[in-house]
C-alpha positions in Angstrom: -14.3 8.2 -8.1 -14.6 8.7 -4.4 -18.4 8.1 -4.4 -17.9 4.9 -6.4 -15.2 3.8 -4.0 -17.4 4.6 -1.1 -20.0 2.2 -2.6 -17.4 -0.4 -2.9 -18.3 -0.9 -6.6 -15.7 0.5 -8.9 -16.6 0.5 -12.6 -14.2 -1.5 -14.7 -12.8 1.5 -16.4 -12.2 3.4 -13.2 -10.6 0.3 -11.6 -8.2 -0.2 -14.5 -7.2 3.5 -14.2 -6.7 3.0 -10.5 -4.4 0.0 -11.1 -2.4 1.8 -13.7 -1.9 4.9 -11.6 -1.5 3.4 -8.2 2.0 3.8 -6.6 2.8 2.4 -3.2 4.1 4.8 -0.6 7.8 4.9 0.1 7.2 3.3 3.5 5.2 0.4 1.9 7.9 -0.2 -0.8 10.6 -0.1 1.9 8.6 -2.5 4.2 8.4 -5.1 1.4 12.1 -5.3 0.7 13.4 -8.8 1.4 15.3 -7.8 4.5 12.3 -6.1 6.1 9.3 -8.2 4.9 9.3 -10.4 8.0 10.9 -7.9 10.4 8.7 -7.2 13.4 10.0 -3.7 14.0 9.5 -2.6 10.4 6.0 -4.1 10.5 5.4 -2.0 13.6 6.5 1.1 11.7 4.2 0.3 8.8 1.1 -0.5 10.9 1.6 2.5 13.1 1.3 4.9 10.1 -1.9 4.8 8.1 -1.0 7.6 5.7 -0.9 6.1 2.2 1.8 8.6 1.2 4.1 7.9 4.1 7.8 8.3 3.9 10.3 6.2 5.9 11.1 7.9 9.1 14.7 6.9 10.0 16.1 6.8 13.5 17.6 10.2 14.1 21.4 10.5 14.5 22.5 12.2 17.7 26.1 13.1 18.0 28.0 11.8 21.0 25.4 9.3 22.0 25.8 5.6 22.0 24.1 4.0 19.0 21.6 1.6 20.5 18.1 0.5 19.6 15.2 2.5 21.0 12.7 1.2 23.5 10.1 0.2 20.9 12.5 -1.7 18.9 13.9 -3.5 22.0 10.4 -4.6 22.8 9.7 -5.8 19.2 13.0 -7.7 19.1 12.4 -9.5 22.4 15.4 -7.9 24.0 14.5 -9.3 27.4 14.4 -12.8 26.1 18.0 -12.5 24.9 19.0 -11.0 28.3 17.5 -14.1 29.9 19.2 -16.5 27.5 22.6 -14.9 27.5 24.0 -16.7 30.6 23.1 -20.1 29.1 24.1 -19.4 25.5 27.4 -17.8 26.5 28.2 -20.8 28.8 27.6 -23.1 25.8 29.8 -21.0 23.6 32.6 -21.1 26.2 32.3 -24.9 26.6 32.3 -25.4 22.8 35.6 -23.5 22.5 37.0 -25.4 25.5 35.9 -28.8 24.1 37.7 -27.9 20.8 41.0 -27.6 22.6 41.4 -23.9 23.0 43.1 -23.1 26.3 40.9 -21.7 29.0 43.0 -18.6 29.5 42.7 -17.8 25.8 38.9 -18.2 25.9 38.6 -16.0 28.9 40.8 -13.3 27.4 38.8 -13.4 24.1 35.4 -13.3 25.7 36.3 -10.6 28.2 38.0 -8.6 25.5 35.1 -8.7 23.1 32.6 -7.8 25.8 34.5 -4.7 26.8 36.9 -3.6 24.0 34.5 -4.1 21.1 31.8 -2.0 22.5 34.3 0.7 23.7 36.1 3.5 21.8 36.9 2.7 18.1 40.6 2.8 18.9 40.2 -0.1 21.4 38.0 -2.0 18.9 40.4 -1.9 16.1 43.9 -1.2 17.6 44.0 -2.9 21.0 46.5 -5.8 21.3 43.8 -8.4 21.6 41.7 -7.2 18.6 44.8 -6.9 16.4 45.6 -10.4 17.4 42.2 -11.7 16.5 42.4 -9.9 13.1 45.8 -11.5 12.5 44.2 -14.9 13.4 41.5 -14.3 10.7 44.3 -13.3 8.2 46.2 -16.5 8.9 43.1 -18.7 8.7 42.1 -17.2 5.4 45.5 -17.5 3.9 45.6 -21.1 4.8 42.1 -21.9 3.6 41.5 -19.3 0.9 45.0 -18.6 -0.4 43.8 -17.0 -3.7 41.3 -14.5 -2.2 42.5 -14.0 1.4 42.6 -10.3 2.2 41.4 -9.3 -1.3 38.2 -7.7 0.1 39.7 -6.0 3.2 40.6 -2.4 2.5 43.0 -1.9 5.5 44.4 -5.3 6.4 46.3 -5.9 9.6 50.0 -5.7 9.3 51.8 -8.9 8.3 54.1 -8.7 11.4 51.1 -8.7 13.8 51.1 -11.8 16.0 47.9 -13.9 15.8 45.9 -14.5 19.0 44.4 -17.8 17.7 46.1 -20.5 15.6 44.2 -21.2 12.3 42.8 -24.4 13.9 41.5 -22.4 16.9 40.1 -19.7 14.6 38.1 -22.5 12.8 36.7 -23.7 16.2 35.5 -20.1 16.9 33.8 -19.9 13.5 32.2 -23.4 14.0 31.0 -22.5 17.5 29.2 -19.5 16.4 27.7 -21.1 13.3 26.6 -24.2 15.2 25.1 -22.4 18.1 23.2 -20.0 15.8 21.5 -23.1 14.3 20.9 -24.5 17.8 19.5 -21.5 19.6 18.2 -19.0 17.1 15.0 -21.1 16.3 14.0 -20.6 19.9 14.5 -16.8 19.5 12.3 -16.9 16.4 9.6 -18.6 18.4 9.8 -15.9 21.0 9.3 -13.2 18.3 5.9 -14.7 17.6 3.8 -15.9 14.7 4.0 -12.6 12.7 7.9 -12.5 12.8 10.4 -14.5 10.8 9.7 -18.2 10.5 13.3 -19.5 10.1 16.9 -18.5 10.5 16.9 -17.7 6.8 14.4 -14.9 7.5 16.7 -13.2 10.0 18.8 -10.4 8.4 22.0 -8.8 9.5 22.7 -5.1 8.7 25.6 -2.7 8.6 25.2 1.1 8.4 28.0 3.1 6.8 28.7 6.4 5.1 31.0 6.1 2.1 32.4 8.5 -0.5 30.6 6.6 -3.2 28.1 3.8 -3.7 29.7 0.3 -3.6 29.3 -2.4 -6.3 30.8 -5.3 -4.4 31.1 -6.1 -0.7 34.3 -5.0 1.0 35.1 -4.3 4.6 37.5 -1.8 6.1 39.1 -4.2 8.6 39.2 -7.9 9.3 36.5 -7.3 12.0 33.3 -5.4 11.3 30.0 -4.8 13.1 26.6 -6.0 11.9 23.3 -5.9 13.7 20.0 -7.8 13.8 18.4 -4.4 14.5 17.4 -1.5 12.3 17.6 1.7 14.4 21.2 1.2 15.3 22.5 0.8 11.7 20.3 3.8 10.6 22.3 5.9 13.0 25.6 4.6 11.9 24.7 5.2 8.2 24.3 8.9 9.1 27.7 9.1 10.9 29.9 11.1 8.6 33.5 12.3 8.9 35.1 15.2 7.1 36.2 12.8 4.2 32.6 11.5 3.8 30.6 14.7 4.3 29.6 14.7 0.6 29.3 10.9 0.4 26.3 8.6 0.6 24.6 6.9 3.6 24.2 3.2 3.1 22.7 0.2 4.8 23.9 -3.2 3.6 21.8 -6.2 4.6 22.0 -10.0 4.2 20.2 -13.1 5.4 22.0 -14.5 8.4 23.0 -17.7 6.6 25.0 -15.7 4.1 27.5 -14.7 6.8 26.9 -17.4 9.4 30.2 -19.2 8.8 32.1 -15.9 9.2 30.8 -14.9 12.6 33.6 -14.2 15.1 31.4 -13.1 17.9 27.6 -12.8 18.5 26.5 -10.7 21.5 24.2 -13.2 23.1 27.0 -15.8 23.0 29.5 -13.4 24.8 29.1 -13.3 28.6 28.0 -9.8 29.8 28.3 -8.2 26.3 25.8 -5.4 25.8 22.8 -6.6 23.8 21.4 -3.2 22.9 22.8 -3.4 19.4 22.2 -7.2 18.9 25.6 -7.2 17.4 27.5 -9.7 15.3 31.2 -9.3 14.7 32.1 -10.6 11.3 35.2 -11.5 9.4 35.4 -10.1 5.8 34.3 -12.0 2.7 36.7 -14.3 0.9 34.8 -14.3 -2.4 33.4 -11.7 -4.7 30.0 -10.7 -3.5 27.8 -8.3 -5.6 25.7 -5.8 -3.8 22.1 -5.3 -5.1 20.9 -1.7 -5.0 17.3 -1.6 -3.8 16.5 2.1 -3.8 17.0 5.2 -1.7 14.6 5.7 1.2 14.7 9.0 3.3 18.3 9.7 2.2 19.7 6.2 3.0 20.4 3.8 0.2 19.6 0.1 0.8 21.8 -2.7 -0.6 21.4 -6.5 -0.3 23.7 -9.4 -0.7 23.0 -13.1 -0.4 
């Protein structure tokens, strides 16, 4: 067979056998999943490894270290471009909220809080006065606009007595600001990624890495605020972060095209003045409808799921 292949002239019978027995490597199968097909960093992984039997090499989890993208991924994702654009984009986000009638002091408190509290210790992210207020704002917005399903897919909802930071009308302005500016600015980011990257906002995927006691069937979130990323290495690390109650659980990455969550974005790092961009993070509100998760396979001990 090798000699025939070397002559580039497979006999029909040998070629049929080859087609029937050929199995793509784990890395190739992983790289052709919807969420990775147009991803520049995953393509870099694939091209950089010519072994036809390659496994997916996940970003190693290191206890105690901040979970950020590695140098290669930062380059592939045009991190410096986002750093350059953040002052302009964040000013536009501020002005959008201001033009919608949200008081300037509220805007400043929200932006400063997200930039510092959200990337700080988990206790600050979920239990600080500001973040509790934002979660209560989402609660009230959802109860007003989605009364039949509000809170149904949040496992640990904020207490009913928690005072909201935004009114429902103001919370809607925040959602609209993020969604509108994603449409306005992300095409420029896609252009910066180059011809071999995604071609539209629909080709950009957000991801969340978690470790759970059991595999999920529908999308639920622990709180009203959850962290997703445009990156891969970051969520791979979070998927390997286990606690005593999930030690025997499963590592999972949940992905979705950006438009699937675009109208539920509470904050997007490039739109938040001085927020760290090393996770390319989106802060999302929970779903308000039943969303099935599609299992796509297990790759190097992490299961991949997709929703649209």
